[in-house]
DOVEX-71860 format. One record per residue: x negated, y, z of N, C-alpha, C, O in turn; residue in three letters. Coordinates in Angstrom, 3 decimals. Each point is the difference from the previous one (the first is absolute). Layout:
<marses>
@n_px->X	n_py->Y	n_pz->Z	ca_px->X	ca_py->Y	ca_pz->Z	c_px->X	c_py->Y	c_pz->Z	o_px->X	o_py->Y	o_pz->Z	rest->ALA
...
</marses>
This chain:
<marses>
@n_px->2.329	n_py->5.900	n_pz->-1.686	ca_px->0.913	ca_py->-0.403	ca_pz->-1.036	c_px->-0.008	c_py->1.082	c_pz->-1.082	o_px->-0.017	o_py->1.191	o_pz->0.308	rest->MET
@n_px->0.030	n_py->-1.605	n_pz->-1.553	ca_px->0.076	ca_py->0.937	ca_pz->-1.120	c_px->1.462	c_py->0.305	c_pz->-0.294	o_px->0.824	o_py->-0.909	o_pz->-0.101	rest->ASP
@n_px->-0.507	n_py->2.191	n_pz->-0.034	ca_px->1.340	ca_py->0.442	ca_pz->-0.350	c_px->-0.091	c_py->0.643	c_pz->-1.379	o_px->-0.780	o_py->0.932	o_pz->-0.199	rest->ILE
@n_px->1.572	n_py->-1.422	n_pz->-0.755	ca_px->-0.020	ca_py->0.505	ca_pz->-1.366	c_px->1.311	c_py->0.709	c_pz->-0.304	o_px->1.073	o_py->-0.441	o_pz->0.410	rest->LEU
@n_px->-1.184	n_py->1.556	n_pz->-1.143	ca_px->1.167	ca_py->0.783	ca_pz->-0.388	c_px->0.013	c_py->0.145	c_pz->-1.511	o_px->-1.025	o_py->0.305	o_pz->-0.608	rest->TYR
@n_px->2.196	n_py->-0.525	n_pz->-0.003	ca_px->0.114	ca_py->0.071	ca_pz->-1.452	c_px->1.073	c_py->0.985	c_pz->-0.428	o_px->0.950	o_py->0.263	o_pz->0.737	rest->PHE
@n_px->-1.114	n_py->0.284	n_pz->-1.945	ca_px->0.983	ca_py->0.872	ca_pz->-0.656	c_px->0.310	c_py->1.213	c_pz->0.868	o_px->-0.917	o_py->0.632	o_pz->0.524	rest->ALA
@n_px->2.214	n_py->-0.294	n_pz->-0.361	ca_px->0.350	ca_py->1.210	ca_pz->0.742	c_px->-0.338	c_py->-0.100	c_pz->1.475	o_px->-0.130	o_py->1.030	o_pz->0.660	rest->TRP
@n_px->-0.018	n_py->-2.230	n_pz->-0.119	ca_px->-0.421	ca_py->-0.147	ca_pz->1.398	c_px->-1.412	c_py->0.564	c_pz->0.146	o_px->-0.284	o_py->0.745	o_pz->0.938	rest->VAL
@n_px->-0.585	n_py->-1.101	n_pz->-1.858	ca_px->-1.376	ca_py->0.509	ca_pz->-0.022	c_px->-0.002	c_py->1.518	c_pz->-0.145	o_px->-0.770	o_py->0.693	o_pz->0.667	rest->ARG
@n_px->1.630	n_py->-0.182	n_pz->-1.538	ca_px->0.046	ca_py->1.445	ca_pz->-0.225	c_px->0.451	c_py->0.744	c_pz->1.253	o_px->-0.557	o_py->1.050	o_pz->0.323	rest->GLU
@n_px->1.544	n_py->-1.566	n_pz->0.381	ca_px->0.495	ca_py->0.679	ca_pz->1.213	c_px->-1.020	c_py->-0.050	c_pz->1.128	o_px->-0.160	o_py->0.965	o_pz->0.748	rest->ARG
@n_px->-0.527	n_py->-2.095	n_pz->-0.632	ca_px->-0.977	ca_py->-0.138	ca_pz->1.084	c_px->-1.323	c_py->0.674	c_pz->-0.359	o_px->-0.712	o_py->0.494	o_pz->0.874	rest->ILE
@n_px->0.394	n_py->-0.478	n_pz->-2.155	ca_px->-1.214	ca_py->0.686	ca_pz->-0.431	c_px->-1.246	c_py->-0.859	c_pz->-0.034	o_px->-1.117	o_py->0.513	o_pz->-0.070	rest->GLY
@n_px->1.306	n_py->-1.806	n_pz->0.118	ca_px->-1.144	ca_py->-0.917	ca_pz->-0.097	c_px->0.482	c_py->-1.361	c_pz->-0.501	o_px->1.147	o_py->-0.380	o_pz->0.236	rest->ARG
@n_px->-2.016	n_py->-0.349	n_pz->-0.923	ca_px->0.412	ca_py->-1.305	ca_pz->-0.520	c_px->-0.123	c_py->-1.139	c_pz->1.013	o_px->0.667	o_py->-1.026	o_pz->-0.131	rest->PRO
@n_px->-1.527	n_py->1.213	n_pz->1.147	ca_px->-0.228	ca_py->-1.076	ca_pz->0.968	c_px->-0.657	c_py->0.554	c_pz->1.239	o_px->-0.549	o_py->1.101	o_pz->-0.004	rest->ARG
@n_px->0.613	n_py->-1.874	n_pz->1.057	ca_px->-0.724	ca_py->0.320	ca_pz->1.220	c_px->-0.161	c_py->-1.276	c_pz->0.808	o_px->0.723	o_py->-0.974	o_pz->-0.213	rest->GLU
@n_px->-1.656	n_py->0.981	n_pz->1.126	ca_px->-0.204	ca_py->-1.117	ca_pz->0.909	c_px->0.479	c_py->0.445	c_pz->1.370	o_px->-0.330	o_py->1.091	o_pz->0.464	rest->THR
@n_px->1.112	n_py->-1.947	n_pz->0.177	ca_px->0.652	ca_py->0.386	ca_pz->1.244	c_px->-0.105	c_py->-1.126	c_pz->1.015	o_px->0.236	o_py->-1.163	o_pz->-0.325	rest->LEU
@n_px->-0.591	n_py->1.513	n_pz->1.553	ca_px->0.098	ca_py->-0.935	ca_pz->1.117	c_px->1.364	c_py->0.219	c_pz->0.629	o_px->0.339	o_py->1.125	o_pz->0.369	rest->ASP
@n_px->0.436	n_py->-2.172	n_pz->-0.244	ca_px->1.357	ca_py->0.134	ca_pz->0.525	c_px->0.334	c_py->-1.155	c_pz->0.921	o_px->-0.544	o_py->-1.097	o_pz->-0.127	rest->THR
@n_px->1.442	n_py->1.360	n_pz->1.050	ca_px->0.539	ca_py->-1.049	ca_pz->0.857	c_px->1.396	c_py->-0.387	c_pz->-0.434	o_px->0.669	o_py->-0.768	o_pz->0.691	rest->ASN
@n_px->-0.208	n_py->1.289	n_pz->-1.835	ca_px->1.339	ca_py->-0.299	ca_pz->-0.507	c_px->0.135	c_py->-1.497	c_pz->-0.253	o_px->-0.891	o_py->-0.631	o_pz->-0.569	rest->ALA
@n_px->2.015	n_py->0.077	n_pz->1.000	ca_px->0.245	ca_py->-1.435	ca_pz->-0.189	c_px->0.746	c_py->-0.280	c_pz->-1.296	o_px->-0.074	o_py->-1.107	o_pz->-0.535	rest->ALA
@n_px->0.795	n_py->2.109	n_pz->0.024	ca_px->0.780	ca_py->-0.173	ca_pz->-1.222	c_px->-0.250	c_py->1.175	c_pz->-0.938	o_px->-0.569	o_py->1.018	o_pz->0.394	rest->THR
@n_px->0.999	n_py->-1.177	n_pz->-1.629	ca_px->-0.110	ca_py->1.102	ca_pz->-0.961	c_px->0.798	c_py->1.197	c_pz->0.494	o_px->-0.463	o_py->1.135	o_pz->-0.114	rest->VAL
@n_px->1.653	n_py->-1.364	n_pz->0.661	ca_px->0.830	ca_py->1.097	ca_pz->0.497	c_px->-0.713	c_py->0.789	c_pz->1.090	o_px->0.076	o_py->1.228	o_pz->0.020	rest->ALA
@n_px->-0.763	n_py->-1.911	n_pz->0.882	ca_px->-0.764	ca_py->0.684	ca_pz->1.043	c_px->-1.144	c_py->0.803	c_pz->-0.605	o_px->-0.293	o_py->1.106	o_pz->0.455	rest->GLU
@n_px->-0.353	n_py->-1.656	n_pz->-1.478	ca_px->-1.059	ca_py->0.725	ca_pz->-0.695	c_px->0.552	c_py->1.264	c_pz->-0.637	o_px->-0.620	o_py->1.060	o_pz->0.087	rest->LEU
@n_px->1.771	n_py->-1.162	n_pz->-0.724	ca_px->0.631	ca_py->1.167	ca_pz->-0.622	c_px->0.276	c_py->1.075	c_pz->1.049	o_px->-0.262	o_py->1.178	o_pz->-0.243	rest->VAL
@n_px->0.783	n_py->-1.565	n_pz->1.399	ca_px->0.280	ca_py->0.974	ca_pz->1.061	c_px->-1.285	c_py->0.667	c_pz->0.471	o_px->-0.022	o_py->1.203	o_pz->0.259	rest->GLU
@n_px->-1.041	n_py->-1.980	n_pz->-0.148	ca_px->-1.302	ca_py->0.556	ca_pz->0.381	c_px->-0.487	c_py->1.007	c_pz->-1.045	o_px->-0.478	o_py->1.080	o_pz->0.348	rest->GLU
@n_px->0.599	n_py->-1.434	n_pz->-1.609	ca_px->-0.427	ca_py->0.903	ca_pz->-1.067	c_px->0.844	c_py->1.276	c_pz->-0.019	o_px->-0.537	o_py->1.099	o_pz->-0.142	rest->LEU
@n_px->1.846	n_py->-1.243	n_pz->0.285	ca_px->0.904	ca_py->1.156	ca_pz->-0.025	c_px->-0.339	c_py->0.994	c_pz->1.101	o_px->0.180	o_py->1.205	o_pz->-0.175	rest->LYS
@n_px->-0.663	n_py->-1.695	n_pz->1.298	ca_px->-0.305	ca_py->0.883	ca_pz->1.123	c_px->-1.326	c_py->0.745	c_pz->-0.174	o_px->-0.300	o_py->0.907	o_pz->0.776	rest->SER
@n_px->-0.486	n_py->-1.274	n_pz->-1.772	ca_px->-1.311	ca_py->0.613	ca_pz->-0.191	c_px->0.081	c_py->1.434	c_pz->-0.501	o_px->-0.602	o_py->0.906	o_pz->0.577	rest->ARG
@n_px->1.354	n_py->-0.709	n_pz->-1.658	ca_px->0.073	ca_py->1.315	ca_pz->-0.644	c_px->1.300	c_py->0.091	c_pz->-0.787	o_px->0.633	o_py->-1.012	o_pz->-0.302	rest->GLU
@n_px->-0.250	n_py->2.232	n_pz->-0.022	ca_px->1.227	ca_py->0.226	ca_pz->-0.771	c_px->-0.033	c_py->-0.678	c_pz->-1.358	o_px->1.033	o_py->-0.470	o_pz->-0.479	rest->ASP
@n_px->-2.196	n_py->0.412	n_pz->-0.149	ca_px->-0.067	ca_py->-0.615	ca_pz->-1.338	c_px->0.335	c_py->-1.491	c_pz->0.056	o_px->0.605	o_py->-0.529	o_pz->-0.932	rest->ARG
@n_px->-0.986	n_py->-0.144	n_pz->1.995	ca_px->0.363	ca_py->-1.408	ca_pz->0.178	c_px->1.498	c_py->-0.129	c_pz->0.282	o_px->0.676	o_py->-0.872	o_pz->-0.546	rest->TYR
@n_px->-0.175	n_py->1.757	n_pz->1.406	ca_px->1.432	ca_py->-0.012	ca_pz->0.316	c_px->0.817	c_py->0.187	c_pz->-1.272	o_px->1.031	o_py->-0.650	o_pz->-0.169	rest->ALA
@n_px->-1.475	n_py->1.529	n_pz->-0.727	ca_px->0.712	ca_py->0.227	ca_pz->-1.265	c_px->-0.065	c_py->-1.242	c_pz->-0.889	o_px->1.001	o_py->-0.381	o_pz->-0.606	rest->ALA
@n_px->-2.161	n_py->-0.242	n_pz->0.526	ca_px->-0.161	ca_py->-1.173	ca_pz->-0.867	c_px->0.839	c_py->-1.182	c_pz->0.477	o_px->0.469	o_py->-0.795	o_pz->-0.815	rest->ALA
@n_px->-0.277	n_py->0.673	n_pz->2.129	ca_px->0.722	ca_py->-1.138	ca_pz->0.561	c_px->1.390	c_py->0.372	c_pz->0.512	o_px->0.569	o_py->-0.719	o_pz->0.822	rest->PHE
@n_px->-0.028	n_py->1.818	n_pz->-1.294	ca_px->1.298	ca_py->0.465	ca_pz->0.497	c_px->1.168	c_py->-0.882	c_pz->-0.448	o_px->1.020	o_py->-0.063	o_pz->0.686	rest->SER
@n_px->-1.157	n_py->-0.615	n_pz->-1.822	ca_px->1.080	ca_py->-0.849	ca_pz->-0.511	c_px->-0.582	c_py->-1.360	c_pz->-0.386	o_px->-0.457	o_py->-0.193	o_pz->-1.126	rest->ASP
@n_px->0.478	n_py->-0.729	n_pz->2.058	ca_px->-0.606	ca_py->-1.315	ca_pz->-0.257	c_px->0.724	c_py->-0.793	c_pz->-1.073	o_px->-0.574	o_py->-0.927	o_pz->-0.571	rest->LEU
@n_px->1.822	n_py->1.272	n_pz->0.286	ca_px->0.712	ca_py->-0.704	ca_pz->-1.072	c_px->-0.602	c_py->0.324	c_pz->-1.367	o_px->0.262	o_py->-0.704	o_pz->-0.975	rest->SER
@n_px->-1.062	n_py->1.756	n_pz->0.903	ca_px->-0.647	ca_py->0.386	ca_pz->-1.254	c_px->-1.418	c_py->-0.544	c_pz->-0.091	o_px->-0.755	o_py->0.380	o_pz->-0.894	rest->ALA
@n_px->0.388	n_py->-1.268	n_pz->1.813	ca_px->-1.357	ca_py->-0.544	ca_pz->0.034	c_px->0.011	c_py->-1.520	c_pz->-0.011	o_px->0.958	o_py->-0.642	o_pz->0.430	rest->LEU
@n_px->-2.032	n_py->0.099	n_pz->-0.924	ca_px->-0.271	ca_py->-1.427	ca_pz->0.094	c_px->-1.341	c_py->-0.143	c_pz->0.707	o_px->-0.802	o_py->0.934	o_pz->0.042	rest->ARG
@n_px->0.576	n_py->-2.120	n_pz->0.512	ca_px->-1.237	ca_py->-0.234	ca_pz->0.741	c_px->-0.541	c_py->-1.382	c_pz->-0.338	o_px->0.753	o_py->-0.944	o_pz->-0.236	rest->VAL
@n_px->-2.064	n_py->0.853	n_pz->0.219	ca_px->-0.676	ca_py->-1.282	ca_pz->-0.173	c_px->-1.048	c_py->-0.135	c_pz->1.100	o_px->-0.730	o_py->0.946	o_pz->0.296	rest->ALA
@n_px->0.665	n_py->-2.125	n_pz->0.300	ca_px->-1.012	ca_py->-0.308	ca_pz->0.999	c_px->-0.898	c_py->-1.067	c_pz->-0.601	o_px->0.465	o_py->-1.057	o_pz->-0.424	rest->VAL
@n_px->-1.754	n_py->1.348	n_pz->0.395	ca_px->-0.966	ca_py->-0.914	ca_pz->-0.627	c_px->0.438	c_py->-0.382	c_pz->-1.410	o_px->-0.107	o_py->-1.159	o_pz->-0.401	rest->ASN
@n_px->0.602	n_py->2.148	n_pz->-0.346	ca_px->0.394	ca_py->-0.115	ca_pz->-1.403	c_px->1.217	c_py->-0.885	c_pz->-0.240	o_px->0.192	o_py->-0.507	o_pz->-1.105	rest->GLN
@n_px->0.639	n_py->0.317	n_pz->2.145	ca_px->1.256	ca_py->-0.734	ca_pz->-0.149	c_px->1.150	c_py->0.910	c_pz->0.399	o_px->-0.007	o_py->0.573	o_pz->1.090	rest->GLU
@n_px->0.999	n_py->-0.437	n_pz->-1.973	ca_px->1.165	ca_py->0.818	ca_pz->0.319	c_px->0.682	c_py->-0.528	c_pz->1.251	o_px->0.131	o_py->-1.209	o_pz->0.191	rest->LEU
@n_px->0.298	n_py->2.129	n_pz->0.652	ca_px->0.639	ca_py->-0.393	ca_pz->1.251	c_px->0.955	c_py->1.090	c_pz->0.446	o_px->0.205	o_py->0.986	o_pz->-0.707	rest->THR
@n_px->0.375	n_py->-1.166	n_pz->1.882	ca_px->0.920	ca_py->0.973	ca_pz->0.577	c_px->-0.711	c_py->0.803	c_pz->1.078	o_px->-1.105	o_py->-0.335	o_pz->0.426	rest->ASP
@n_px->1.766	n_py->1.399	n_pz->0.001	ca_px->-0.596	ca_py->0.861	ca_pz->1.013	c_px->-0.032	c_py->-0.648	c_pz->1.378	o_px->-0.707	o_py->0.487	o_pz->0.883	rest->PHE
@n_px->1.446	n_py->-1.563	n_pz->-0.673	ca_px->-0.056	ca_py->-0.695	ca_pz->1.286	c_px->-1.072	c_py->-1.098	c_pz->0.012	o_px->-0.092	o_py->-0.768	o_pz->0.958	rest->ASP
@n_px->-0.709	n_py->0.698	n_pz->-2.015	ca_px->-1.036	ca_py->-1.028	ca_pz->-0.107	c_px->-1.105	c_py->0.222	c_pz->1.036	o_px->-0.342	o_py->1.131	o_pz->0.345	rest->ALA
@n_px->-0.192	n_py->-2.228	n_pz->0.126	ca_px->-1.103	ca_py->0.031	ca_pz->0.961	c_px->-1.286	c_py->0.480	c_pz->-0.668	o_px->-0.232	o_py->-0.245	o_pz->-1.184	rest->SER
@n_px->-0.586	n_py->0.926	n_pz->1.958	ca_px->-1.316	ca_py->0.421	ca_pz->-0.487	c_px->-1.112	c_py->-0.899	c_pz->0.537	o_px->-1.181	o_py->0.290	o_pz->-0.193	rest->LEU
@n_px->1.549	n_py->-1.364	n_pz->0.854	ca_px->-1.013	ca_py->-0.911	ca_pz->0.528	c_px->-0.857	c_py->-0.540	c_pz->-1.146	o_px->0.523	o_py->-0.579	o_pz->-0.953	rest->GLU
@n_px->-1.814	n_py->0.766	n_pz->1.048	ca_px->-0.931	ca_py->-0.460	ca_pz->-1.028	c_px->-0.032	c_py->0.860	c_pz->-1.250	o_px->-0.689	o_py->-0.342	o_pz->-0.961	rest->GLY
@n_px->1.421	n_py->1.457	n_pz->0.952	ca_px->0.042	ca_py->0.857	ca_pz->-1.201	c_px->-1.322	c_py->0.743	c_pz->-0.176	o_px->-0.555	o_py->0.554	o_pz->0.949	rest->ALA
@n_px->0.079	n_py->-0.560	n_pz->-2.163	ca_px->-1.191	ca_py->0.752	ca_pz->-0.369	c_px->0.362	c_py->1.226	c_pz->-0.823	o_px->-0.748	o_py->0.978	o_pz->-0.041	rest->ARG
@n_px->1.915	n_py->-1.041	n_pz->-0.619	ca_px->0.400	ca_py->1.066	ca_pz->-0.915	c_px->1.517	c_py->0.153	c_pz->0.005	o_px->0.741	o_py->-0.983	o_pz->-0.029	rest->GLU
@n_px->-0.298	n_py->2.233	n_pz->0.068	ca_px->1.416	ca_py->0.325	ca_pz->-0.139	c_px->0.107	c_py->1.048	c_pz->-1.092	o_px->-0.719	o_py->0.999	o_pz->0.023	rest->VAL
@n_px->1.604	n_py->-1.217	n_pz->-0.972	ca_px->0.186	ca_py->0.936	ca_pz->-1.114	c_px->1.435	c_py->0.489	c_pz->-0.021	o_px->0.942	o_py->-0.773	o_pz->0.176	rest->ALA
@n_px->-0.792	n_py->2.087	n_pz->-0.397	ca_px->1.317	ca_py->0.632	ca_pz->-0.107	c_px->0.166	c_py->0.579	c_pz->-1.402	o_px->-0.911	o_py->0.640	o_pz->-0.525	rest->PHE
@n_px->2.086	n_py->-0.868	n_pz->-0.082	ca_px->0.234	ca_py->0.473	ca_pz->-1.364	c_px->1.498	c_py->0.079	c_pz->-0.257	o_px->0.784	o_py->-0.652	o_pz->0.689	rest->PHE
@n_px->-0.381	n_py->1.447	n_pz->-1.676	ca_px->1.413	ca_py->0.053	ca_pz->-0.357	c_px->0.399	c_py->-1.275	c_pz->-0.757	o_px->-0.864	o_py->-0.719	o_pz->-0.500	rest->PRO
@n_px->2.166	n_py->0.440	n_pz->0.417	ca_px->0.448	ca_py->-1.162	ca_pz->-0.772	c_px->-0.483	c_py->0.096	c_pz->-1.438	o_px->-0.078	o_py->1.089	o_pz->-0.569	rest->PRO
@n_px->-0.239	n_py->-2.222	n_pz->-0.002	ca_px->-0.490	ca_py->-0.036	ca_pz->-1.378	c_px->1.072	c_py->-0.574	c_pz->-0.897	o_px->0.813	o_py->-0.824	o_pz->0.421	rest->MET
@n_px->-0.822	n_py->1.267	n_pz->-1.652	ca_px->0.919	ca_py->-0.561	ca_pz->-0.994	c_px->-0.819	c_py->-0.566	c_pz->-1.146	o_px->-1.105	o_py->0.468	o_pz->-0.278	rest->THR
@n_px->1.636	n_py->-1.448	n_pz->-0.367	ca_px->-0.685	ca_py->-0.594	ca_pz->-1.146	c_px->0.411	c_py->0.686	c_pz->-1.283	o_px->0.908	o_py->0.830	o_pz->-0.019	rest->GLY
@n_px->-1.579	n_py->-1.184	n_pz->-1.031	ca_px->0.399	ca_py->0.608	ca_pz->-1.263	c_px->-0.895	c_py->-0.335	c_pz->-1.116	o_px->0.221	o_py->0.448	o_pz->-1.125	rest->GLY
</marses>
């Protein structure tokens, strides 16, 4: 599965994307797996209320299933203007 990081999430983790084999069933489980990898991931995912997530390019919640997911993207909330 491709994991994409945008804006300050990318800056904290230090990479824009990575490919990951995971057994996580939900986005929340994936986040917990990532947080356990290194301190930089733990810092990036320390406040989920400051993050948004998309699975296969569709906005969703952290309790969303990863069944059939090819891509998960994490980014801060966006504003229009």
